[in-house]
N, C-alpha and C positions, 0 to 999 in steps of 0.2 A: 688320521681322523676320517671317518666316512662322511660323505656329503650331507647325510641326513641327521647326524648327531647333534648339531647345533640347533636343530629345530625342536628338540624334545621339551625344553623349558621355555617359559615366557620371560622371566626376569633375569636374562643374561646381561653381561656387561655391555654388549653391543646395543641391546635394546634400551637399556637405561641411558647410555651416553648419547645415542641418537635421538632419544626423546628429549633429553636436556638440550641438545644442540638445536633441535627444532623449536624448543621453547625460546632459546636465545634469538633465533632468526626472526620469529614472529614478535618477540618482545621489542627488538630493534625497529620493526615496522610499526607496531601498535603504540609505542611511546610517542611517536611523532604524528600518527595518523589523525588522532582526534584534535590535538592542538593546532594542526596545520591550517585548517580553515580560519581559525581565529587570527593566527599569525599573518596569513595572506591578506585577510580583510583589514587588519590594522596597518600593515606595511604598504600595501599597494592599492587598497580601496576598490576592489572589483565588485561586481554584482554577484548575487547568489548563484547564478548559473556558472559564472567563471570560477567562483570558489569551489563549486562541485567538481570542476575539472581536475583539481588537486588530487582528489580521490579517484575519479573515474579514469583519467589518463594513466595513472599508475596501474590500475586494475587491468585496463585494456592492453597495455604493453606486456604485462605479466601473462595474460591469456595468449597473446600472439607468440610470445617466447616459448610457452609450454607446448603449443602445437608444433613449433619448429624443432623443439628438443626431441620429439618422439623419433623421427628418422635419424637425427644426429647422434642419439644415444647408441645406435647400432653401429656407428662408425668411429666415434670418439670416446675415449675412456671416460667413464662416468666421474672419476675423481677430478679430471681436468674441468669438466663442466661445473661440478660442485664448487670447487675452490675459486674458479673464475667468477662464478655467480656471487659468491660471498664477497670477493674483492670489489666487484662493481657496485654491489649494494652498499658496502662501507664507504666507497669513494663518493657516491652520490649523497650519502647522508652527511658527510663532513662538509660538503660544498653547499648545502642548502642555505646556510646563513650568509654566504657570499653572493647569492643571486641578487642582481641589481634591479630586476624588473620581473613582472609576472611571467613573461615568455621564458626567461632563463629558469625560473623556478619550475615551470611545467616541463621543460626539457630535462631537468634533473629528476623529476618524478618519473619520466619515461625511462631514463637510465636506471633508476632504482628498480622499476618494474621488470626490466630485462634481467638484471642480476638476481632479483628475488624469484623471478619465474624459473631461472636455471636451477638455483639451489633448492627451491621448493618442489621441483619435479624429481630430483635425484633422491633426496632424503626419505620421503615416504615410500619410494620404491625399495630402498634398502631395508626399511623396517618391515614392509610386507613380506620380504624374503625370509625373515628370521622368526616371524610369528607362527606358532603351530596352527595348522588349518582348523583344528577342532576348537581353538580358542581365539578365532579371528575377531569375533565381535568384542570379546573382552580385551584383547590386545589392542585393537584399534581404539577402543574406548579409553584405555590408559594413555596410549600415544596421543590421542586427541586432546587429552588434558593439557598438553603443551600449548596447542593453539588456543584453546579456550581460556586457559589462565593468562596467556599473553593478551588475548582480546579483552580480558577483564581488568587485569592489573596494569597493563601497559598504558592505556589511556589515563588511568588515575595517576600514575607516576608522572606521565608526560604533562598533564594539565597542572599538576602541583609544581613540577620543576620550572615550567614556563612561567607560571604566575609568580614564583618567588625568586628565580634566578635568571630567567630570560631564555629566549630561543637558541642563541649560540651554544650555551652550555648543554642544552638538551640535545643538540646535534652531536656534540662530542660524546656524550653518554651513549647515544644510540649507535655511534660508530664503534665504540669500544665493545659494546654488547655483541654486535654482529661479528666483528673480527676475532673475538675470543673463541668462536667456534673452531677456527683453524687449529690452534694448539690443542684444544680439547680433544678433537678427533684424532690428531696425529700422535699425541703423547699417549693416549689410551689405546691406540690401534683398534678402534671399534668399528671400522668400516668392514662389513663382511666380504668374503671372497665372492667373485662373480659365480653365478650358477654354472654347474658343470656343462661342458659342451653337449653331452648326450641329452641332458635335461632340456637345454635350450632348443636342440633340434626336435625333440619330441613335442615340446610346447609349440614350436613354430609350425609343426605339422598339424597339430590340433587347431591352431589359429587359422591356418589356410583352409582347413575343412569347414570350420564354423563361420569364418569371416568376421565382420565387425559384430561385437556382442550387443545387439539391439536392446537387450533387457536392461542394460545399465543406464539407458537414457531416462527412464522414469525416475529412479532415485536422484540422478543428476539434476533433472528438472525441478524436483521437490527441493533439493538443496539450493538451487538458484532462487526459488521463491522466498525462502526464509532469509537468504542473504540480501535480498532487496530491503527487508526491514532493518537489517544490520547496517546497510549503507546509510540509512536515515539517521541511525544513532551515531555513527562515526562522523558523518558530515556536519550534523547540525545540533547535536545534543548540547554542546558548550554554548552555542548561540541561543538555543532555547532557554538555557539557564539564565542568560542575561536578559532575555525578553520577559521572563516571569519573575525576575529578581530573586533567583535561588542560587546563591553563591557557591554552595557545595554540591553542584550538580554532578561532579565527578564521582561522588559516592555511589552513583548508579553502578559503576563498573566494579566497585568493591563488593557490594552485596550481590551483584550478578556472579562474581567469582565464587562466593560462598556456596551458592546452590550448584554451580558447575562442578565443584569438587565433590559434592555429595552424589549428584545424579550420573556423572559419567560412568563410573564402574557399574552402577546398578543397571543403567540402561543397556550397557554392553552385554551383561549376563542375561537380561530380559530378552534382548534380541536373539542371542544364541539359543535360548530355550523356547521362546514363543513366536519368534519371527518379527518382521518389521511393523505389522499393524498394531501390536501391543505397545509399541513405543511411539509411533508417529502420530496416531490419532489424539491421544491425551496431550502429547507435547505440543501439537499444533494448536489445540484449544488454549493451552497456557500462554503461548506467544501472542495469540490474538487478544486474550484478556490483558496481557501486559501492556500492549500498545494502546488499548483503550484507556487503561488507568493512567498511562503516561500522558496521554493527550489532555487529561483533566487535572494533571498535577499542579498544585499550587503550594504544596508543603513538602517537607522532608518525609513525612510518613507515607504519602502517596508514592513518592519517588522510590522508597525502599520496597514497598509492595510490588511496584512495577518491575524493579530490578530482580527481585527474588523469583517472580513468575517467569521473567524472560530467561533467567539463568537455567531454570528447570527445563523449559521447553527447548531452548537453543542447544543446551548441553546434552540433551537426549537425542535430538534429531540428527545432528551432524555425524557422530560416530556410527549411528544406525544406517544412514544412507551410504557412508563410505564402506562399511563392512558388507552391506548388501551388494554393492557394486563389485567388491573384491571376491566375494563368495561365488559369483557367477562366472568368474574368469580364471584361466590358468596363470601361473606365475609370469609367463612370457608377456602377457598382456597387462600386467600390473602397472607398468609405466604408463600405458595408455589410460588405464582406469584412474590412476592417481592424478594424471594430468587433467582429465575431464572433470574429476571431482573438484580440484582446486580452481580450475577454470570456471566451474559453475558458481563457486563462491565469488570469485573476482568479477565475473560478468554480472552477477546479482548485485554486488556492491556498487559497481560502476553504473549500472542501469538505475539502481535505487537512488544513488547520489544525484544523478542528472535529472531524473523524472521528479523526484521529491524536491529537488532544488527549484525546479520550475513551479511546482505546486506551492512551495513556501513563498516564492516571490509573488504569486498571485493571491495567496491567502495569508496564512501565518503558520508558525511551526506546530501549534497545537492541532490545527486542522490537517496539516501534513501528516502527523503521526496517526491521526484518526483514519485518514484515507490509506495510509500504508498497511493498515490491518487487513485491507482487502486482499493483499497478497497471501495472507494465511487462510482466508476463506477459499481462495483458489487452490491452495495447498491441500486442504482437506477434501475439497470437491474432486480434484484430480486423483488423489489416492483412492478415495471411496469408489469412484467410477472405474478405476483400473481393477480394483478387487472384484467388483460386480461383473465386469467384462470377463475376467479370468474364470469366475465361477460359472458363467453362462457357457463359455467354451468347454469347460471341463464337463458340465452336465450334458452338453450336446454330444461330446465325444463318447461319454459312457452310454448314452441312450442310442447311439448309432448302431445299426445292425452289423454284426461281425462278418 
């Protein structure tokens, strides 16, 4: 088989199985991420800032791990990193229920972040290797459904299991979901072969000539800003439901998932044909509106409207920023790009959880969500200013004498 033959189609066995595996990895994370603050509060009675560390320490350890993995991937076989990461994530998950105090729980969150950071660096890099370049936005859009579905369905399942069966059973379920990735990948033989040595050498030469791809910092920064708002949802939505006496607050994630399923493929094609602006501006407005509606929610109807709006905006923005970053770089740098992309998510979630936790302690959860919408105002302002700056530079170049 020629090295390029497996790049011709999008819906290959490897693409489908890797997407499903990534769904399981994030599902194992998301099933526990939203119930975690409630469990920690009930079990150890910490303040809101300490509760926020349950989310932020995991995210920060994942960020540090991904930065470490970039040079390590050049020396250690990626399969070793992938399966070791899955094992560490599964081990930490099963041990959560045995933590005797808040310090032990936070140490296990750091261990989980290390394992998750390892696995979540390798899998997107493998997928970006097999997506046809001309269908990058579409392919990333479909692959991104794995994370978006997990982000929407996982908290709903986790909150329901914890409420009806308790936290220990939830940790067992999360461990099974994560560890199932190993036989799934091995039995289907869906891990693509490494890039040919010639291709790697060519891409390395390109990388040396171009240096660090500065252009990817803008979409990474935009992705971080929307992730700040998501950190507020993960960390405090369940506690917000208790405060406003809305027992079925977890339905937010279900209705969020409905619009995610619809918008992901559409936004990917729109990005491929029209570029990032056609996706990011309307999506940013939708997320802003969602947070404002959520901050005034007192009934199920308002909650559903907020969830639908958030799903449309969030589900459109993330694949667009990732495809935007990948499109600007050669395959050799896709490990760096995916690491930066997922680090921007985790950093945004960590920062959002900590800062919004402080705001919630000083005010209330409704005001916290209202103020979190400022992140989307910054999102829109930064993107519009970048477009205007590029147009001015282009106009100046065209008007300059030859």
